[in-house]
C-alpha positions in Angstrom: 32.5 -1.2 -11.8 34.0 -4.5 -12.6 30.6 -5.6 -14.1 31.3 -3.1 -16.8 35.3 -3.8 -16.8 34.6 -7.8 -17.6 31.4 -8.2 -19.3 31.6 -9.1 -22.8 29.7 -6.4 -24.6 31.2 -3.4 -22.4 32.4 -1.3 -25.4 28.8 -1.5 -26.8 26.8 -1.0 -23.7 26.6 2.7 -22.3 28.9 4.2 -19.5 27.7 4.5 -16.2 27.9 8.3 -15.3 29.4 8.7 -11.4 28.5 12.2 -10.1 31.0 13.6 -7.6 32.2 17.2 -6.7 35.6 18.7 -8.1 37.1 19.8 -4.4 39.5 16.6 -4.3 40.9 16.6 -7.7 42.7 13.5 -7.4 39.7 11.4 -6.0 37.5 12.9 -8.8 40.0 11.8 -11.5 39.7 8.0 -10.2 35.9 8.3 -11.0 36.9 7.6 -14.7 37.4 4.1 -16.4 37.5 3.9 -19.7 34.6 2.5 -21.7 33.6 1.7 -18.1 32.3 4.9 -16.0 32.2 8.8 -16.2 33.0 11.1 -14.1 30.5 14.0 -14.0 31.1 16.9 -11.7 28.7 18.6 -10.3 28.7 22.1 -8.8 27.5 22.0 -4.9 25.6 25.4 -5.1 23.2 24.3 -8.0 20.7 21.7 -7.9 21.2 18.8 -10.3 18.4 17.3 -12.6 19.0 13.3 -13.1 16.3 11.3 -14.6 13.1 11.9 -12.8 15.0 13.5 -9.4 15.8 17.1 -8.6 18.9 16.9 -6.2 20.0 19.4 -3.7 23.4 19.5 -1.9 24.6 20.4 1.7 28.2 20.6 2.6 28.7 18.6 5.6 31.1 19.4 8.6 33.5 16.8 7.9 37.4 16.9 7.3 37.1 16.2 3.8 34.4 17.8 1.6 31.6 15.9 2.1 27.7 16.5 0.6 24.6 16.0 2.1 22.0 15.1 -0.5 17.9 16.1 -0.5 16.4 14.1 -3.5 13.0 14.6 -4.8 11.3 12.3 -7.1 9.2 15.2 -9.4 6.1 13.3 -9.9 5.3 12.1 -6.6 7.1 14.7 -4.6 8.7 12.2 -2.5 11.9 13.2 -0.7 14.8 11.5 0.5 17.9 12.8 2.3 21.3 11.2 2.7 23.2 12.9 5.2 26.7 11.9 4.2 29.2 12.0 6.8 28.8 14.4 9.2 28.7 15.8 12.5 25.3 17.8 13.3 25.1 21.6 12.2 22.2 23.9 12.4 21.5 23.9 9.0 21.3 20.7 8.7 17.8 20.1 10.6 15.9 22.6 8.0 17.7 20.5 4.9 16.2 17.4 6.2 12.8 18.8 7.1 9.9 17.2 5.1 11.8 14.4 4.2 10.0 10.9 3.6 13.0 9.1 4.4 15.9 10.4 6.4 19.4 8.2 6.0 21.8 8.9 8.0 25.8 7.9 8.1 26.9 7.1 11.8 29.5 5.1 13.3 30.3 6.3 16.8 29.0 4.9 20.1 27.7 7.8 22.7 30.5 7.3 24.6 33.0 8.5 22.2 35.1 11.0 23.3 36.2 14.2 21.1 35.3 15.0 17.8 32.5 13.0 16.3 32.1 13.6 12.7 
């Protein structure tokens, strides 16, 4: 975001779209920076078409709304899945099946007790 804010030609260059859900209205509104970025809402129940990609979403198990992403490149059929911040839940298994690359968000040691997100 800082490049767009500080760059001399920022008013003649395209605005960067940032995709997000509206389940957290305050944070979604914060994605908009005049002449720099534009918040673009997605419907988590529908897939997105962005450039050469088809993007599917899956709500994760997390204290605040978060979504795993399944990104398929149309021409090659290659699939990247990002789990986002979540604990394991059964639907996640089918969502990641067949991925060429799986990226997970992890941050706890195995010996942590209590809830693991």
